[in-house]
Structure formats: C-alpha cells, structure tokens
C-alpha positions in Angstrom: 15.8 29.1 26.4 14.7 26.7 24.1 12.1 24.0 24.6 12.9 20.3 24.6 11.1 19.9 21.2 13.0 22.8 19.3 15.9 21.4 21.1 15.3 17.9 19.2 13.8 19.3 16.0 17.2 21.4 15.4 19.3 18.5 16.3 17.2 16.7 13.8 17.3 19.0 10.8 21.2 19.4 11.5 21.2 15.5 11.5 19.1 15.4 7.7 21.6 17.8 6.6 24.5 15.9 7.4 25.7 18.1 9.9 26.0 15.6 12.3 26.2 11.5 12.1 22.9 10.0 11.6 21.6 8.0 15.0 20.4 4.7 14.7 16.4 5.1 14.3 13.4 3.2 15.0 11.8 2.1 11.9 8.5 4.1 12.8 10.8 7.5 12.9 12.6 7.0 10.2 9.3 6.7 7.9 9.0 10.4 8.4 12.8 11.3 7.3 14.2 12.5 3.3 17.8 12.5 3.2 18.8 13.0 -0.6 20.8 10.2 -2.1 22.1 10.2 -6.0 18.6 7.9 -6.9 16.4 10.2 -5.0 16.9 14.3 -4.6 15.0 17.0 -5.7 17.4 17.6 -8.7 16.0 14.6 -10.6 13.4 15.3 -13.5 10.1 14.4 -12.5 7.0 14.2 -14.4 3.7 12.5 -15.6 3.9 10.5 -18.7 1.8 11.8 -21.7 -0.8 9.3 -20.8 -1.2 10.0 -17.6 -1.1 13.9 -18.1 -4.7 13.3 -19.3 -5.5 11.3 -16.3 -4.2 14.1 -14.2 -6.9 16.2 -16.2 -9.6 13.8 -15.0 -8.4 13.5 -11.5 -8.5 17.5 -11.3 -12.3 17.6 -12.9 -13.5 16.1 -9.9 -12.9 19.2 -7.9 -13.9 22.7 -7.8 -10.6 24.7 -9.0 -10.3 25.9 -5.5 -9.8 22.9 -4.2 -7.3 21.2 -6.0 -5.4 20.5 -3.2 -7.9 17.6 -2.5 -6.4 15.9 -5.3 -3.4 15.1 -3.6 -4.1 11.1 -2.6 -5.2 10.1 -6.3 -2.3 12.0 -8.3 0.1 10.6 -5.4 -0.9 7.3 -6.3 -0.9 7.3 -10.1 2.7 8.9 -9.5 3.5 5.6 -7.6 2.0 3.3 -10.4 4.0 5.4 -12.7 7.1 5.4 -10.9 7.0 1.3 -10.1 5.8 1.2 -6.9 7.1 4.4 -5.2 7.5 8.4 -4.6 10.9 9.8 -5.5 10.7 13.4 -4.0 10.7 15.3 -7.1 7.1 13.3 -8.1 5.8 14.6 -4.7 6.9 18.3 -5.3 5.3 18.1 -9.0 2.3 16.8 -7.7 2.7 20.0 -5.0 2.7 22.4 -8.3 0.0 20.9 -9.8 -2.2 21.4 -6.8 -0.5 24.7 -6.6 -0.1 24.4 -2.8 4.0 23.9 -0.8 5.7 20.9 -1.0 5.5 20.3 2.5 1.8 20.1 2.6 2.1 16.7 0.0 4.7 15.3 2.2 2.3 15.3 5.1 0.3 13.1 3.2 3.0 10.7 1.6 4.2 10.3 5.0 0.9 9.6 7.1 -0.7 7.0 4.6 1.3 3.8 4.9 -0.2 2.7 1.1 2.2 5.4 -0.3 6.3 3.9 -0.3 9.2 6.4 -0.5 11.5 3.6 -0.9 11.8 1.5 -3.6 9.5 -1.7 -3.6 9.6 -4.7 -5.7 7.5 -4.9 -9.2 5.2 -7.3 -6.7 4.8 -5.4 -3.0 3.4 -8.4 -0.6 1.7 -7.0 2.0 0.8 -8.7 4.7 -1.7 -7.8 7.2 -0.7 -7.7 10.8 -3.8 -6.4 12.7 -5.2 -8.8 15.8 -7.5 -11.3 13.7 -4.8 -11.8 11.2 -2.4 -12.1 13.5 -4.0 -14.9 16.2 -5.0 -16.6 12.4 -0.9 -17.0 11.8 0.0 -13.8 9.8 3.6 -14.2 11.6 4.1 -17.3 10.3 3.1 -16.4 6.7 5.6 -13.2 6.4 8.1 -15.6 7.9 7.3 -17.7 5.5 7.7 -15.4 2.7 10.5 -13.5 3.5 12.5 -16.9 4.3 11.7 -18.4 0.6 12.4 -14.7 -0.7 16.0 -14.4 1.2 15.1 -10.9 2.1 14.0 -8.8 5.3 11.2 -6.7 5.8 10.6 -4.0 3.1 14.0 -5.3 1.4 14.0 -5.8 -2.5 15.2 -8.9 -4.0 18.0 -8.9 -6.3 16.1 -9.7 -9.2 13.6 -6.5 -8.2 10.6 -8.8 -8.5 9.3 -8.8 -4.8 9.3 -7.0 -1.4 7.7 -7.6 1.5 5.8 -5.4 3.9 3.0 -4.9 6.4 -0.1 -3.2 6.0 -2.6 -2.6 8.7 -6.1 -3.7 8.5 -7.8 -4.2 4.9 -11.0 -5.3 6.1 -10.9 -9.0 5.3 -11.2 -10.2 8.8 -13.5 -12.9 8.4 -11.4 -14.5 5.7 -8.1 -13.6 7.8 -5.2 -14.2 7.5 -4.8 -12.1 4.3 -2.0 -10.3 2.0 -2.3 -7.8 -0.7 -0.2 -7.9 -3.8 0.6 -4.5 -5.2 1.0 -5.1 -8.9 3.3 -2.7 -10.9 4.7 -5.2 -13.2 3.2 -3.2 -16.0 3.0 0.6 -15.2 0.2 2.4 -13.9 -2.0 1.0 -17.1 -1.4 -2.7 -16.0 -1.8 -1.5 -12.1 -3.6 -4.0 -10.0 -3.8 -4.1 -6.0 -5.7 -7.8 -5.3 -6.5 -9.7 -2.0 -5.3 -13.2 -1.1 -7.1 -14.8 1.8 -7.5 -17.5 3.6 -3.4 -17.7 2.9 -1.3 -20.7 4.4 2.6 -20.3 4.7 2.5 -22.8 2.3 0.1 -21.1 0.1 1.7 -17.7 -0.2 4.8 -19.3 -1.5 2.9 -20.8 -4.1 1.1 -17.2 -5.1 5.0 -15.8 -5.6 6.1 -18.8 -7.8 2.8 -18.1 -9.9 3.9 -14.6 -10.1 7.4 -15.4 -10.9 6.1 -17.3 -13.9 4.0 -14.6 -14.8 0.8 -16.1 -14.0 -2.3 -14.3 -12.5 -3.3 -16.3 -9.6 -7.0 -15.8 -9.1 -7.6 -13.3 -6.3 -10.2 -13.7 -2.9 -10.3 -16.9 -1.1 -8.0 -19.3 -1.3 -9.4 -22.1 0.9 -11.1 -24.3 -2.1 -14.2 -25.3 0.2 -15.2 -21.7 0.2 -17.2 -19.5 -2.3 -16.2 -15.8 -1.0 -16.8 -15.3 2.3 -19.2 -18.1 2.8 -18.9 -20.9 5.1 -16.4 -23.2 4.9 -18.0 -26.0 3.4 -20.7 -24.0 2.3 -23.9 -23.2 3.8 -25.8 -25.0 6.3 -28.8 -22.8 7.1 -30.8 -20.3 4.9 -30.8 -23.0 1.8 -34.1 -21.9 0.4 -35.6 -19.0 0.1 -37.1 -17.1 3.1 -40.6 -17.4 4.1 -42.5 -14.1 3.0 -43.9 -12.0 6.0 -47.7 -12.9 6.5 -48.4 -9.0 5.6 -46.2 -6.3 3.7 -48.6 -3.8 5.5 -47.6 -3.9 9.0 -50.1 -1.3 10.3 -53.3 -3.4 8.1 -52.1 -6.9 10.4 
C-alpha cells in the first residue's frame, strides 16, 4: 500500500502534467510548481549572451573544476539579470548543463531562495520587507500604498511592464525600518542594480516609484533627511568628540 506522502506526490505529478484538474493552491505551495506554458517551457532555446559567457568563465574560475556546482547561485543570478528579472526553465536547464548536474539540482536552488523569480516581474521589482521590525514600523501600509498606486496585486506586473511588488524577508536594515529594495532590471545585466531604500513612508515610496518612472535614480539608503546612514534622528548627542585614550596602552604595565 502506498504511503500518504507517496499518494500525494503521484497526485501532484498527474496534476502538473494536466491529467487532473488543477486545485486552488496556497501561494507557498505554488512557488514550487512549474507547469509548461507558451512563454516558459524547456523547448524555448536559451543561452548566455556573448558578454555574459565571459562572465560565466570568470565565475567558474573561482571554483575547483570538480566543484562547478558551487557556481549555481551566481550563474542563476546572472541568468536572471539577463532575462529581465526572472528565470525560465530553459535558463535553469542551461545552468545545469554548464555546471554538469541534473536539472533538478538547479531547480532545488531556484525554488529555495526567494531572490530567484520564476515568473515575470517588472523592470523595477519592488520588494517590501515583511519581517517583524519593519512590520511594526508600518511595512503593511507601505505595501498597500504601492499596490494601490500601481493598481496591481502582489507579484502582478503593471500593464506597462515597469513595476511589480513582492515581499522579501529580513534584509538586515532593521535599524532603518521600514525599508524596501528595488531590483532594477531596466538595463539588463550590464546596468543591474539592487538598492535599499530605508526609513520609507507610504508617501515616500510613491514618490520613489514616480522618480523611477521618469528614469531618475533616487538616492539610496535612508530617506529620512534628519539621519545620516544609520545615525540617530537629529544627529549625535553622545560621542561628540574624540574618546579619551586609556591611561596606559600596556595593561600589564599599568
């Protein structure tokens, strides 16, 4: 008798190959699926551009020849940059061929890391931090402002192809919460940028969107004019001068 897990897996495979109707699935489960469609299937040729083929050689040079598989993440990142911010299955197959592993090993990486997009995104992919420090500082309101202003739902691309909004977990800027990241694919892999915008407000993120729409490059980092980097709002009130040196550098001699 088949185990419950095996029975479920057989059901999923039959659904993936169109043998059974597709059920409604939670977003987290849908992330691990691939179903061929006219824009994304293994029959569509894909390879790195001539310029990126040189970058592939440079990336591979960082690893011993018998550890090519260690280059999967940087190669997928390069492929995503080249392909306008998302990874078709044929690009993943091409990376698998380069590093000489079974395609499933590359699919495992691409489905595990949320930085890899397996469906189309906008030329500017806006990622709102959803982790606790940003959430308690208003990240939900920031996401709502972006979705309302752009007229899309989460992970939907605007009709002009410029913007999409997603969620990313902690990006390490808790002290400047709330924050968003803008993955800029507007100029391909040559002009790719991944910039943090911190201390944002619902009003400020809309202003950032309109600046990007105009082709401007808003200054990254804190958007609070009263802060410098991660310094306190209004400036320092302690450590205003050079700290006093210890009475003796050689502690054993003191």
